[in-house]
C-alpha positions as CSV (number, residue, x, y, z in Angstrom):
1,M,-195.0,-119.4,29.0
2,A,-196.4,-116.1,30.4
3,S,-193.4,-115.1,32.6
4,S,-189.8,-115.9,33.1
5,E,-190.6,-117.4,36.4
6,M,-193.2,-119.8,34.8
7,R,-190.7,-120.7,32.1
8,K,-188.1,-121.6,34.7
9,H,-190.6,-124.0,36.2
10,A,-191.3,-125.5,32.8
11,V,-187.5,-125.8,32.1
12,N,-187.3,-127.8,35.4
13,R,-190.1,-130.1,34.2
14,V,-188.1,-130.9,31.1
15,I,-184.9,-131.4,33.0
16,S,-186.8,-133.7,35.4
17,A,-188.0,-135.8,32.4
18,L,-184.4,-136.0,31.1
19,D,-183.2,-137.2,34.6
20,S,-185.9,-139.9,34.5
21,G,-184.5,-141.3,31.3
22,Y,-187.0,-139.8,28.9
23,S,-186.3,-138.2,25.5
24,P,-188.8,-135.3,25.8
25,V,-190.4,-133.4,22.9
26,V,-191.6,-130.0,24.1
27,V,-194.6,-128.2,22.6
28,V,-195.2,-124.6,23.6
29,S,-198.1,-122.2,23.3
30,A,-198.0,-118.4,23.0
31,M,-196.7,-116.2,25.8
32,G,-199.4,-114.8,28.0
33,K,-202.9,-113.3,27.6
34,L,-204.4,-110.2,26.0
35,G,-202.3,-107.2,26.7
36,Q,-199.0,-109.0,26.7
37,P,-197.1,-108.3,23.5
38,Y,-196.9,-111.8,22.0
39,A,-200.2,-113.3,23.2
40,T,-202.6,-114.6,20.6
41,D,-205.3,-112.2,21.6
42,T,-202.9,-109.2,21.4
43,L,-201.8,-110.2,17.9
44,L,-205.5,-110.6,16.9
45,E,-206.3,-107.2,18.3
46,L,-203.4,-105.7,16.3
47,I,-204.8,-106.8,13.0
48,R,-208.4,-106.0,13.9
49,Q,-207.4,-102.4,14.5
50,V,-206.3,-102.2,10.9
51,N,-209.3,-104.1,9.5
52,P,-212.2,-105.4,11.7
53,H,-212.7,-108.2,9.2
54,P,-209.2,-109.5,8.2
55,S,-208.7,-112.4,5.9
56,R,-208.5,-115.7,7.7
57,R,-205.4,-116.6,5.7
58,N,-203.5,-113.5,6.8
59,T,-204.7,-113.8,10.3
60,D,-203.3,-117.4,10.6
61,L,-200.0,-116.2,9.3
62,L,-199.9,-113.5,12.0
63,L,-201.1,-115.7,14.9
64,S,-198.5,-118.4,14.2
65,C,-195.8,-115.9,15.2
66,G,-196.8,-116.1,18.9
67,E,-195.9,-119.7,19.2
68,I,-192.8,-119.4,17.2
69,I,-191.5,-116.6,19.5
70,S,-192.3,-118.9,22.5
71,A,-190.5,-121.8,20.9
72,V,-187.3,-119.8,20.3
73,V,-187.3,-118.2,23.8
74,F,-187.9,-121.6,25.5
75,A,-185.2,-123.4,23.4
76,E,-182.8,-120.7,24.5
77,E,-183.9,-121.1,28.1
78,L,-183.0,-124.8,27.9
79,R,-179.7,-124.0,26.2
80,A,-178.9,-121.5,29.0
81,A,-179.5,-124.3,31.5
82,G,-176.9,-126.4,29.7
83,H,-179.1,-128.6,27.4
84,Q,-179.1,-128.8,23.6
85,A,-182.4,-127.6,22.2
86,E,-183.7,-126.5,18.8
87,A,-186.9,-124.5,18.1
88,L,-189.1,-125.7,15.3
89,T,-192.2,-124.3,13.6
90,G,-195.1,-126.5,12.9
91,W,-194.2,-127.0,9.3
92,Q,-190.5,-127.6,10.1
93,C,-191.5,-130.6,12.1
94,G,-193.7,-131.9,9.4
95,I,-197.3,-131.1,10.5
96,F,-199.5,-131.0,7.4
97,T,-203.1,-129.8,7.7
98,D,-206.1,-129.0,5.5
99,E,-206.6,-125.4,4.5
100,N,-209.5,-124.5,6.8
101,F,-207.9,-121.4,8.2
102,S,-208.3,-120.8,11.9
103,Q,-209.7,-124.2,12.5
104,A,-207.4,-126.5,10.5
105,R,-207.2,-130.2,11.2
106,I,-204.0,-132.2,11.1
107,Q,-204.0,-134.6,8.1
108,R,-200.5,-136.2,8.5
109,I,-197.2,-135.7,10.3
110,N,-193.7,-136.5,9.0
111,P,-191.7,-136.8,12.3
112,K,-188.3,-137.4,10.6
113,R,-186.8,-134.1,11.7
114,I,-187.9,-134.5,15.3
115,Q,-186.6,-138.1,15.4
116,T,-183.2,-137.0,14.0
117,L,-182.9,-134.4,16.7
118,L,-183.8,-136.9,19.4
119,E,-181.2,-139.3,18.1
120,K,-178.6,-136.6,18.5
121,G,-179.7,-135.8,22.0
122,I,-181.2,-132.5,21.1
123,I,-184.5,-131.4,22.6
124,P,-187.0,-130.4,20.0
125,V,-189.1,-127.4,21.0
126,V,-192.1,-127.2,18.7
127,A,-194.4,-124.2,18.2
128,G,-197.8,-125.5,18.9
129,F,-201.2,-124.5,17.3
130,Q,-199.9,-124.5,13.7
131,G,-199.1,-126.4,10.6
132,V,-198.9,-126.0,6.8
133,S,-201.3,-127.0,4.1
134,G,-200.5,-128.9,0.9
135,S,-200.2,-125.6,-0.9
136,Q,-197.7,-124.3,1.7
137,E,-200.1,-122.0,3.4
138,V,-199.5,-121.5,7.2
139,T,-202.6,-122.6,9.2
140,T,-203.7,-122.6,12.8
141,L,-205.6,-125.3,14.7
142,G,-208.0,-123.2,16.7
143,R,-208.1,-122.3,20.3
144,G,-206.3,-125.0,22.4
145,G,-204.4,-126.0,19.3
146,S,-201.1,-126.5,21.2
147,D,-202.8,-129.4,23.1
148,T,-203.7,-130.9,19.8
149,T,-200.2,-130.5,18.5
150,A,-198.8,-132.3,21.5
151,A,-201.3,-135.1,21.3
152,A,-200.7,-135.6,17.6
153,L,-196.9,-135.7,18.0
154,G,-197.4,-138.1,20.9
155,V,-199.3,-140.4,18.7
156,V,-196.9,-140.4,15.7
157,L,-193.9,-140.7,18.0
158,Q,-195.6,-143.5,20.0
159,A,-194.9,-141.6,23.3
160,E,-195.2,-143.4,26.6
161,W,-197.5,-140.5,27.7
162,V,-198.3,-136.9,26.9
163,G,-198.3,-134.3,29.7
164,I,-200.3,-131.1,29.4
165,Y,-198.8,-128.6,31.9
166,T,-201.1,-125.8,33.0
167,D,-202.0,-123.5,35.9
168,V,-204.1,-126.0,37.8
169,D,-203.0,-129.3,39.3
170,G,-205.3,-131.5,37.2
171,I,-208.9,-131.9,36.2
172,K,-211.3,-130.7,38.9
173,T,-214.8,-131.8,39.6
174,A,-215.9,-128.3,38.8
175,D,-214.4,-124.9,37.9
176,P,-212.5,-123.9,41.0
177,R,-213.4,-120.3,40.4
178,L,-217.0,-121.3,41.2
179,V,-216.3,-124.2,43.6
180,P,-213.1,-123.3,45.4
181,D,-212.9,-126.6,47.2
182,A,-213.5,-128.8,44.1
183,P,-211.2,-131.8,44.4
184,T,-208.8,-132.9,41.7
185,L,-209.7,-136.1,40.0
186,P,-206.9,-138.7,39.9
187,A,-208.2,-140.3,36.8
188,V,-210.8,-139.6,34.2
189,S,-212.0,-141.7,31.2
190,G,-211.5,-140.5,27.7
191,R,-215.2,-140.1,27.0
192,E,-215.6,-138.0,30.2
193,V,-212.8,-135.6,29.5
194,V,-213.9,-135.1,25.8
195,E,-217.4,-134.3,27.1
196,L,-216.1,-132.0,29.8
197,A,-214.0,-130.2,27.3
198,H,-216.8,-129.7,24.8
199,L,-219.1,-128.5,27.5
200,G,-216.9,-125.8,28.8
201,A,-214.1,-127.2,30.9
202,K,-210.9,-125.5,29.6
203,V,-208.2,-127.7,31.0
204,I,-207.6,-129.6,27.7
205,H,-208.8,-129.2,24.1
206,P,-211.3,-132.0,23.2
207,R,-209.5,-132.8,19.9
208,A,-206.3,-133.5,21.8
209,A,-208.0,-136.0,24.0
210,E,-209.6,-137.7,21.1
211,L,-206.4,-138.0,19.1
212,A,-204.4,-139.5,22.0
213,L,-207.1,-141.8,23.2
214,E,-207.9,-143.2,19.8
215,E,-204.3,-144.5,19.7
216,G,-204.1,-145.5,23.3
217,I,-201.6,-142.8,24.4
218,P,-202.3,-141.8,28.0
219,L,-202.6,-138.1,28.8
220,R,-201.7,-136.4,32.1
221,I,-202.9,-132.9,33.2
222,L,-200.3,-131.5,35.5
223,S,-199.4,-128.2,37.2
224,T,-196.4,-126.4,35.8
225,V,-195.5,-125.0,39.3
226,D,-196.7,-127.5,41.9
227,D,-195.6,-131.1,42.3
228,G,-198.3,-133.7,42.3
229,P,-199.7,-136.7,40.4
230,G,-202.2,-134.6,38.4
231,T,-205.0,-136.3,36.5
232,W,-204.5,-139.3,34.2
233,I,-206.8,-139.5,31.2
234,A,-207.1,-143.1,30.1
235,N,-209.7,-145.8,29.8
236,R,-208.0,-148.3,32.1
237,I,-206.0,-147.5,35.2
238,S,-203.6,-150.4,34.3
239,S,-202.5,-148.4,31.2
240,V,-201.0,-145.7,33.4
241,S,-200.4,-147.1,36.9
242,G,-199.9,-150.9,36.5
243,K,-202.4,-151.6,39.3
244,G,-204.7,-154.0,37.6
245,G,-207.3,-153.4,34.9
246,E,-210.0,-151.4,36.7
247,L,-212.1,-149.4,34.3
248,V,-212.0,-145.6,34.8
249,G,-215.4,-143.9,34.2
250,D,-217.9,-146.0,36.1
251,R,-219.0,-143.0,38.2
252,V,-222.6,-141.8,37.5
253,V,-221.4,-138.2,37.7
254,T,-217.7,-137.3,37.5
255,G,-217.8,-133.5,37.2
256,I,-219.8,-130.4,36.5
257,A,-219.0,-128.2,33.4
258,H,-220.5,-124.9,32.4
259,M,-220.5,-122.5,29.5
260,T,-221.5,-118.9,29.7
261,G,-222.4,-116.4,26.9
262,R,-225.2,-118.4,25.4
263,A,-228.2,-116.9,23.5
264,Q,-231.5,-118.8,22.9
265,V,-233.0,-118.6,19.4
266,T,-236.7,-119.3,19.0
267,I,-238.2,-119.6,15.5
268,T,-241.9,-119.8,14.8
269,G,-243.8,-119.7,11.5
270,A,-247.0,-120.5,9.8
271,G,-247.5,-124.2,9.2
272,D,-245.3,-127.2,9.8
273,L,-241.7,-126.1,10.2
274,N,-240.6,-129.7,9.6
275,K,-242.2,-129.9,6.2
276,G,-240.6,-128.6,3.0
277,D,-237.2,-127.0,3.4
278,I,-237.8,-124.6,6.3
279,A,-235.7,-126.3,8.9
280,P,-232.9,-127.3,6.5
281,K,-232.8,-123.7,5.3
282,V,-232.4,-122.4,8.9
283,F,-229.4,-124.7,9.7
284,D,-227.9,-124.5,6.2
285,V,-227.7,-120.7,6.2
286,L,-226.2,-120.6,9.6
287,A,-223.6,-123.3,8.8
288,Q,-222.6,-121.6,5.6
289,H,-221.7,-118.5,7.6
290,G,-219.9,-120.3,10.4
291,V,-222.5,-120.0,13.1
292,S,-222.4,-123.1,15.4
293,V,-225.7,-124.2,17.0
294,D,-226.3,-126.2,20.1
295,Q,-229.1,-127.6,22.3
296,I,-231.4,-128.1,19.3
297,F,-235.2,-128.7,19.7
298,L,-237.3,-129.2,16.6
299,S,-241.0,-129.7,16.4
300,A,-243.8,-129.0,13.9
301,A,-244.4,-125.5,15.3
302,L,-241.1,-124.6,16.9
303,I,-237.4,-124.5,16.3
304,V,-235.3,-123.7,19.3
305,F,-231.5,-123.7,19.7
306,T,-228.6,-121.8,21.2
307,V,-225.7,-119.9,19.8
308,D,-222.7,-118.0,21.2
309,K,-223.6,-114.4,22.0
310,S,-220.9,-113.2,19.7
311,D,-222.9,-114.8,16.8
312,V,-226.2,-113.1,17.7
313,P,-226.0,-110.2,15.2
314,L,-225.1,-112.4,12.3
315,A,-227.7,-115.1,13.2
316,R,-230.4,-112.5,13.5
317,E,-229.5,-111.0,10.1
318,L,-229.4,-114.4,8.4
319,L,-232.6,-115.7,9.9
320,T,-234.9,-112.7,9.3
321,T,-234.2,-113.0,5.6
322,L,-236.1,-116.3,5.6
323,G,-239.4,-114.6,6.5
324,L,-239.8,-116.4,9.8
325,H,-240.7,-115.1,13.2
326,V,-237.3,-115.0,15.1
327,R,-236.8,-114.2,18.7
328,I,-233.3,-114.1,20.2
329,E,-232.8,-113.8,23.9
330,E,-229.3,-113.4,25.4
331,G,-228.1,-113.9,29.0
332,F,-228.1,-117.7,29.2
333,A,-225.5,-120.3,30.3
334,K,-225.3,-124.0,30.0
335,V,-224.6,-126.2,33.0
336,S,-223.8,-129.9,32.5
337,V,-223.4,-133.0,34.7
338,V,-220.9,-135.4,33.1
339,G,-220.3,-139.1,33.9
340,A,-219.6,-142.2,31.8
341,G,-221.6,-144.3,34.2
342,M,-224.9,-142.5,33.9
343,H,-226.1,-144.3,30.9
344,G,-229.0,-146.6,31.8
345,V,-229.1,-145.4,35.4
346,P,-232.7,-144.2,36.2
347,G,-233.2,-141.0,38.2
348,V,-230.2,-138.9,37.1
349,M,-232.4,-136.4,35.2
350,A,-234.9,-136.3,38.1
351,R,-232.1,-135.4,40.5
352,V,-230.8,-132.6,38.2
353,V,-234.2,-131.1,37.7
354,N,-235.2,-131.4,41.4
355,C,-231.9,-129.9,42.5
356,L,-232.2,-126.8,40.3
357,E,-235.9,-126.4,41.2
358,R,-235.0,-126.3,45.0
359,E,-232.6,-123.5,44.2
360,N,-235.4,-121.6,42.2
361,I,-233.3,-122.0,39.0
362,S,-235.5,-122.1,36.0
363,I,-234.5,-124.6,33.2
364,Y,-235.2,-123.2,29.7
365,Q,-233.9,-126.2,27.6
366,T,-232.3,-129.6,28.2
367,T,-230.2,-131.9,26.1
368,D,-228.6,-135.2,27.0
369,S,-226.4,-138.0,25.8
370,H,-225.0,-141.3,27.2
371,V,-222.4,-139.2,29.1
372,N,-224.0,-135.9,30.0
373,I,-227.2,-134.0,30.9
374,S,-227.1,-130.2,30.0
375,C,-229.5,-127.5,31.1
376,L,-229.9,-124.0,29.9
377,V,-230.3,-121.5,32.8
378,K,-230.0,-117.8,33.3
379,E,-226.4,-116.6,33.3
380,E,-226.6,-114.8,36.6
381,Q,-227.5,-118.1,38.3
382,I,-224.7,-120.2,36.8
383,A,-222.5,-120.2,39.9
384,Q,-225.4,-121.2,42.0
385,A,-226.4,-124.0,39.6
386,V,-222.8,-125.4,39.5
387,Q,-222.5,-125.3,43.2
388,A,-225.9,-126.9,43.8
389,L,-225.2,-129.8,41.4
390,H,-221.8,-130.3,42.8
391,R,-223.4,-130.8,46.3
392,E,-226.3,-132.9,44.9
393,F,-223.9,-135.5,43.5
394,S,-221.5,-135.3,46.5
395,L,-218.6,-134.5,44.3
396,D,-216.7,-132.8,47.1
397,R,-216.5,-136.3,48.6
398,S,-216.2,-138.3,45.4
399,V,-212.4,-138.5,45.1
């Protein structure tokens, strides 16, 4: 939605869907990035110039305007191309949320208005990223919320599939800014894409993937500009291609994700930190003030975890009031190998550690699950780490 040229490509995508016999529902995000007049970050900067700490309720009301403008502009683009279209806000198309401003979750959707438009042959163009609470407060769904809107509508409308159109041609094995020749994956399992999204890949919001896959609605990541098959997100290839029932997600490592701007928090104190209420106090006070923690290590003498660097001043202030020894070091990044097939396969951690050691990349913390292994490294070495792990697991030849 950033430019008239990109919107023309998007209009052509909608027309192509119509020509293929579909009844499309369009969900749009805000127009552009920081500096462009209707971008979310521009609107956020506007209010912060007035008050550095605006109310979350007022902020949500303001930020919802970006997607509404996009919806109206895009609906008129479709009308100019000879197709009936109608712009709708989140609340006009029946999206009801809780009242957790800036991070609201969809509770229910009444799709009647959208269905009525479809029956009349009118294309609904929905403002993504927003809804309304039970007390009629406008809410937003958090970063990537337009993906979540699309997936939720796809579920309630029982869509054949949901397409997320973006500036890349699908999900890559690594960030192409760091690995320019990273191939596009033709298919990724739901578990893998949720992990990749949570661990830093920005192609799709993790909640969107969770919503659609819970109900068996396949997702596709596609380029707005370039033709191509993109990446299917589904648990069985048969659900999207009709070519049998092969499971997607048997690869030991499917992709490399990374996240920069991390800070490591180390807490020491006299006695056993696990006894009494010391550890609960640490995590409770952070949670109460909206500080998210990651990569947690807890022992009798040590509590270690990471936070986003933007939360460092608040975390330091909150933790020093507890009378503990707190050290916060910035300049870290998290690199993760992700693959639904790694569970129970010996040697994956050894390969990760040995690979980074050969590159003289120190590991400061690790965490793992059935689907990923994550390592905390110095931020200035993140590109080197991603590239080395991409080579280690032969991801340039994996597709």
